C-alpha positions in Angstrom: 0.1 0.0 0.0 2.7 2.2 0.7 4.5 1.8 -2.6 1.2 2.4 -4.2 0.8 5.8 -2.5 4.2 6.6 -3.2 3.8 5.7 -6.7 0.5 7.8 -7.0 2.2 11.0 -5.4 5.2 10.7 -8.0 2.6 10.5 -10.7 0.7 13.4 -9.5 3.9 15.3 -9.1 5.0 14.5 -12.5 1.7 15.4 -13.9 1.7 18.6 -12.0 5.3 19.5 -13.5 4.0 18.8 -16.8 0.8 20.9 -16.4 2.9 23.8 -14.8 5.5 23.6 -17.8 2.3 23.5 -20.5 0.9 26.5 -18.8 4.1 28.5 -18.2 3.3 32.2 -19.2 -0.4 31.4 -19.3 -0.6 29.5 -22.8 -1.2 25.9 -23.2 0.9 24.8 -26.2 -0.7 22.2 -28.3 -0.6 21.5 -32.0 -2.7 21.0 -35.3 -6.2 19.7 -34.6 -5.8 19.5 -30.8 -4.8 23.1 -30.8 -7.9 23.9 -33.0 -10.1 22.1 -30.3 -8.6 24.1 -27.5 -9.0 27.6 -28.9 -11.9 28.6 -30.7 -10.8 31.6 -32.8 -8.7 32.2 -35.8 -5.2 32.8 -35.8 -4.2 36.3 -36.6 -1.6 37.9 -39.4 -0.5 41.3 -39.4 0.6 43.4 -42.6 2.1 46.5 -41.8 2.4 49.8 -44.1 5.1 51.9 -45.9 8.3 52.2 -44.1 7.0 50.0 -41.3 7.5 46.5 -39.7 6.0 43.7 -37.8 7.1 45.8 -34.5 3.9 48.1 -35.3 1.8 45.2 -34.0 3.8 44.6 -30.9 1.3 46.2 -28.4 -1.6 44.5 -30.1 0.1 41.1 -30.1 0.6 41.6 -26.3 -3.1 42.4 -26.0 -4.4 39.5 -28.0 -2.2 37.2 -26.0 -3.4 38.8 -22.7 -6.9 37.9 -23.7 -6.3 34.4 -24.3 -4.6 34.3 -27.8 -1.6 31.7 -27.8 1.6 33.6 -28.8 2.2 30.9 -31.7 -1.3 32.0 -33.3 0.2 35.7 -33.9 2.4 36.5 -36.8 3.9 39.3 -38.6 4.7 39.8 -42.4 7.9 42.1 -42.7 8.2 43.0 -46.3 9.9 45.5 -48.5 7.5 48.3 -48.8 9.9 50.2 -51.1 9.0 47.7 -53.6 5.2 46.6 -52.7 3.8 49.6 -54.5 5.2 48.5 -58.0 5.6 44.7 -57.5 3.6 43.0 -55.1 4.4 39.5 -56.2 7.2 39.1 -53.4 4.9 40.3 -50.5 1.9 38.1 -51.9 4.2 35.0 -51.6 5.2 36.1 -48.1 1.6 36.4 -47.3 0.6 33.0 -48.8 3.6 31.3 -46.8 2.5 33.1 -43.4 -1.1 32.1 -43.7 -0.1 28.5 -44.9 2.1 28.3 -41.7 -0.5 29.6 -39.3 -2.9 27.2 -40.6 -0.8 24.1 -40.4 0.2 25.4 -37.0 -3.0 25.8 -35.4 -5.4 23.4 -37.5 -7.5 26.3 -38.4 -9.1 26.6 -41.8 -8.8 30.3 -42.0 -6.7 33.0 -40.7 -7.6 36.6 -39.7 -5.6 39.3 -41.0 -5.1 43.0 -39.8 -3.4 45.2 -42.3 -2.6 49.2 -41.7 -1.9 51.9 -44.2 0.0 50.7 -47.5 -0.8 47.1 -46.2 -4.3 47.5 -46.9 -3.7 48.2 -50.7 -1.2 45.3 -50.7 -4.3 43.2 -48.9 -6.9 44.5 -51.5 -4.5 43.4 -54.2 -3.9 40.0 -52.8 -7.6 39.4 -52.1 -9.0 40.5 -55.5 -6.5 40.2 -58.3 -5.1 37.2 -60.2 -6.0 33.7 -60.6 -5.5 32.9 -56.9 -7.7 35.5 -55.4 -10.7 33.4 -54.7 -8.6 30.8 -52.8 -7.0 33.5 -50.9 -10.3 35.1 -49.8 -11.4 31.4 -48.7 -8.4 31.5 -46.4 -9.2 34.8 -44.6 -12.0 34.5 -42.1 -12.2 38.1 -41.3 -10.0 41.3 -42.3 -9.6 44.6 -40.5 -8.6 47.4 -42.8 -6.8 50.2 -40.5 -6.7 53.8 -41.9 -5.9 53.0 -45.5 -7.8 52.3 -48.9 -11.5 52.1 -48.9 -12.6 49.3 -51.4 -14.2 46.2 -50.1 -11.9 43.2 -50.7 -15.1 40.6 -50.6 -14.3 39.1 -47.3 -16.0 40.0 -43.7 -14.1 43.3 -43.1 -13.8 45.9 -40.2 -12.6 49.4 -41.7 -11.2 51.4 -38.8 -10.5 55.1 -39.5 -8.3 57.7 -37.7 -10.4 60.3 -36.2 -7.7 63.0 -36.9 -7.4 61.9 -40.3 -9.7 62.8 -43.4 -13.3 63.2 -42.1 -16.1 60.9 -43.4 -14.1 58.0 -44.9 -16.1 54.8 -45.4 -15.8 51.4 -46.9 -19.2 50.1 -48.5 -20.4 46.8 -47.3 -18.0 47.0 -44.4 -18.4 47.5 -40.7 -16.8 51.2 -40.3 -15.5 52.7 -37.1 -13.7 55.9 -36.4 -11.3 56.2 -33.3 -11.6 59.7 -32.0 -8.8 62.1 -31.5 -6.3 59.7 -32.9 -3.9 60.0 -35.8 -2.8 57.3 -38.5 -0.2 55.2 -36.7 -1.8 55.5 -33.3 -4.9 54.1 -34.7 -3.1 51.0 -35.4 -1.6 50.5 -32.1 -3.9 52.0 -29.5 -6.0 50.2 -26.8 -9.1 51.8 -28.3 -8.5 50.1 -31.5 -7.7 46.9 -29.9 -11.1 46.7 -28.6 -12.7 47.1 -32.0 -10.2 44.7 -33.6 -11.1 42.0 -30.8 -14.9 42.5 -30.7 -14.9 42.2 -34.6 -12.8 39.0 -34.7 -14.5 37.2 -31.6 -17.8 38.7 -31.4 -17.3 39.6 -27.8 -15.3 42.8 -26.1 -11.8 42.1 -24.7 -11.5 41.6 -20.9 -8.2 43.3 -20.4 -5.6 45.4 -21.5 -2.0 44.0 -21.5 -1.5 41.7 -18.4 1.8 41.8 -16.6 3.7 38.4 -16.3 6.5 37.3 -13.8 8.4 35.1 -16.1 9.0 36.3 -19.6 10.9 36.0 -22.8 11.7 38.3 -25.7 12.4 37.3 -29.5 12.0 38.9 -33.0 14.0 39.7 -35.7 17.1 42.0 -36.6 16.1 43.7 -39.9 17.9 45.9 -42.6 15.2 48.5 -42.7 13.2 49.6 -44.6 13.9 46.6 -46.9 13.5 44.5 -43.7 15.7 41.7 -44.9 17.3 39.9 -42.3 20.7 41.7 -41.2 23.1 39.1 -42.4 26.4 38.6 -40.8 25.3 40.9 -37.9 25.6 39.6 -34.2 22.5 40.4 -31.5 23.9 41.1 -27.9 21.5 41.3 -25.0 22.9 43.2 -22.1 21.1 44.0 -18.7 21.9 47.6 -17.8 21.1 49.8 -14.9 19.3 53.1 -14.6 21.8 54.9 -16.5 22.0 52.4 -19.3 25.4 50.9 -18.3 26.0 47.3 -18.6 25.9 45.4 -15.2 27.7 42.3 -16.5 31.0 41.5 -18.0 29.6 39.5 -20.7 26.2 39.6 -22.5 23.1 37.7 -21.3 23.0 36.2 -24.9 24.7 36.2 -28.2 23.0 35.3 -31.4 24.4 35.5 -34.7 22.1 36.3 -37.7 22.4 34.0 -40.5 19.3 34.6 -42.5 19.4 37.7 -44.8 16.2 36.8 -46.7 13.2 39.3 -46.8 11.4 39.0 -43.4 14.5 36.8 -42.1 16.8 37.7 -39.3 15.0 35.9 -36.6 16.6 35.8 -33.0 15.7 34.5 -29.6 13.9 33.7 -27.4 15.8 35.2 -24.8 14.8 34.8 -21.0 14.5 38.3 -19.5 13.5 39.9 -15.9 10.3 42.1 -15.8 11.4 45.7 -14.7 14.8 45.1 -15.8 16.5 47.5 -18.5 18.1 45.9 -21.4 20.1 47.0 -24.3 20.0 45.2 -27.6 23.5 45.7 -29.3 23.7 45.0 -33.1 27.4 44.7 -33.9 28.3 44.7 -37.8 31.8 45.0 -38.8 33.0 47.4 -40.1 30.0 49.6 -39.7 28.6 51.3 -36.4 27.4 49.3 -33.7 23.8 50.0 -33.1 22.7 50.2 -29.2 19.0 49.9 -28.9 17.2 50.5 -25.7 13.7 49.5 -24.6 11.6 50.2 -21.7 11.3 47.4 -19.1 9.0 44.5 -20.6 5.9 43.5 -19.2 5.3 40.2 -20.2 6.7 38.0 -23.2 7.1 39.6 -26.3 7.8 38.1 -29.5 7.4 41.1 -32.1 10.6 43.0 -31.1 12.3 44.5 -34.6 15.9 45.4 -34.1 16.0 47.9 -37.2 19.4 49.0 -38.5 19.8 51.1 -41.9 23.3 51.5 -43.4 22.0 54.6 -45.2 20.5 56.4 -42.2 23.6 55.6 -40.0 25.9 56.7 -42.5 24.0 60.0 -42.9 23.3 60.9 -39.3 26.8 59.3 -37.9 30.4 60.1 -38.7 30.4 63.1 -36.3 33.2 63.0 -34.0 32.7 64.0 -30.6 28.8 64.0 -30.6 25.8 61.6 -30.0 23.6 60.5 -33.0 20.5 58.6 -32.1 16.9 58.0 -33.2 13.8 57.9 -30.8 11.0 55.6 -32.2 7.6 55.4 -30.9 4.7 53.9 -32.7 2.3 57.0 -31.9 2.9 60.1 -33.4 4.6 63.0 -31.6 2.4 66.1 -31.6 4.1 69.4 -31.3 1.7 72.0 -32.4 -1.5 70.9 -30.4 -1.4 72.9 -27.3 -2.6 71.1 -24.2 -2.4 67.8 -26.2 1.2 67.9 -26.9 3.9 65.3 -26.4 7.3 66.2 -25.1 10.7 64.5 -26.0 13.2 66.1 -23.7 17.0 65.4 -24.2 18.9 66.6 -21.1 15.9 68.6 -20.2 15.6 70.2 -23.8 12.1 69.6 -25.4 12.9 68.8 -29.1 9.2 68.0 -30.0 8.4 71.2 -31.2 5.7 72.9 -33.4 8.1 73.2 -36.3 9.7 69.8 -36.0 6.5 67.7 -34.8 3.3 69.2 -36.5 0.7 66.7 -36.1 0.6 66.8 -40.1 4.1 65.2 -40.3 3.2 62.1 -38.2 6.4 61.6 -36.5 7.1 58.2 -35.5 10.9 58.1 -35.9 12.8 61.2 -34.9 16.4 61.4 -35.9 18.7 63.9 -33.9 22.4 64.5 -34.7 24.9 67.4 -35.0 23.7 68.0 -38.3 25.6 71.2 -39.0 28.8 70.0 -37.3 29.2 72.9 -35.3 28.6 71.5 -31.7 25.3 73.6 -31.4 21.9 72.7 -31.3 19.3 74.4 -33.7 15.5 73.6 -33.7 14.5 76.2 -36.3 14.1 74.0 -39.1 14.0 70.2 -40.0 16.5 68.3 -41.5 15.9 68.4 -45.4 16.4 64.8 -46.2 14.8 63.0 -43.4 11.9 65.4 -43.2 10.9 64.4 -46.8 10.3 61.0 -45.7 6.9 59.8 -44.2 6.7 59.4 -40.6 10.2 60.5 -40.0 11.8 63.8 -39.0 15.4 64.9 -38.5 16.9 67.7 -36.1 20.0 69.4 -35.4 20.6 68.4 -31.9 24.2 68.4 -30.4 25.2 66.4 -27.3 28.6 65.6 -26.4 29.7 62.0 -27.3 32.9 59.9 -26.3 34.3 56.8 -27.2 34.5 54.9 -24.9 31.4 56.8 -23.3 32.2 59.1 -20.5 29.0 60.4 -19.5 25.1 59.8 -19.5 22.5 61.1 -21.9 18.9 61.4 -20.3 16.0 61.0 -22.6 12.5 61.7 -21.2 9.1 61.2 -22.9 6.0 63.2 -21.3 3.1 61.9 -23.5 -0.3 63.5 -24.2 -1.9 60.2 -23.1 -0.8 60.4 -19.5 1.3 58.0 -17.5 3.8 60.4 -16.1 7.3 60.9 -17.0 9.1 58.0 -18.6 13.0 58.2 -18.7 15.7 56.3 -20.8 19.2 57.1 -19.7 22.1 55.8 -22.2 25.8 56.3 -22.2 27.0 59.0 -24.6 28.1 56.7 -27.5 30.2 58.8 -30.0 28.6 58.8 -33.3 31.7 57.8 -35.2 31.4 54.1 -34.1 28.2 53.7 -32.4 24.5 54.7 -33.0 21.8 55.0 -30.5 18.0 53.9 -30.7 15.4 54.6 -28.1 12.5 52.5 -28.4 9.6 53.6 -26.5 6.4 51.9 -25.6 3.4 53.1 -27.8 1.0 52.8 -24.7 1.3 55.2 -21.9 -0.8 53.3 -19.2 -2.8 50.3 -19.4 -6.4 51.3 -19.4 -8.8 48.5 -19.0 
């Protein structure tokens, strides 16, 4: 009897460990038909817009997962938007492959697609043109068209429009909704939009915003932006850092070589990280600049990180001895000419999100700052003529002293129109000749429901 009881306890403990492992992170991992039986909704695929990437779906992926979607049921297509306007065959194949992989992984017959901006034109063409259009429509259960084109693609569609865009937009035959007081990219990433996405795809409202987790991991892709090919021959280093952005270990937490240089390649991870801890992701590429990418602390597992490098941008904004060159990214536009609704982006206490540089009409998501005039002075009177000509990007002449190796700290602060207080990212003053800096801010300011 004793042996029978001991055997029962061991079996129970073994089963408990298996269940605990299966439910780690709140997701039960099954495959094929079993997964289809376990989760009732379709998997979700995101298609970004011009000069975008899968990173723009980061907060929405976290919200879907917080409301029960398994992480493996969510994917993003990273395509070359510089070619997609003229030749969509490459991105069409990427969408085909991503849908096929999601169907195989989940056992579902259909996939739900969310597309933003140029991605809506890509998806309209994908679903309506060519010999495969009917089959492609059959593979799509629901479609969310976010602030883009307005022609109905012939599948059940939710059309979401930015309230701070062109008024009165509408798609015939679709469910239409306008998100008040939001601009083009914010409408893709906001919690208010997520409520509309989720309700349309599932038939019920979500129960929660992003839910924090204690045991988390991060993963993503290292990409040559904006072509979004894998950053071949680069190495990703993950470093824990302190409140000043200084590395706290002698060796990186993880070192990953990028070997897939295809469009949408460049995968790395997963890497286990600690909630609340700050991290630097270093993209080491010989002989070009090392790019030091700093995130705000992670709140739950995140598989959508895109470490974006661009030799053209880095060459243009770098090579300035004695100064720091950086880009600040947030997938929610910076407003500088809206009075009480303005954002503030502070560099060592100086607000650079001015009415001249961040008018609402410019829709600034990526803000490049560097010693443009090479004179050791800051001049915010006018934008950089090259970068300001590109959609969603801005450039400005901002001088911050740099050193190699660093000998000081640069303090960046974001005070958002959405509330949530002052957010800070402190980083070493890497000199622009050999090192560049990326600040990646969360596009949500506070968890709202």
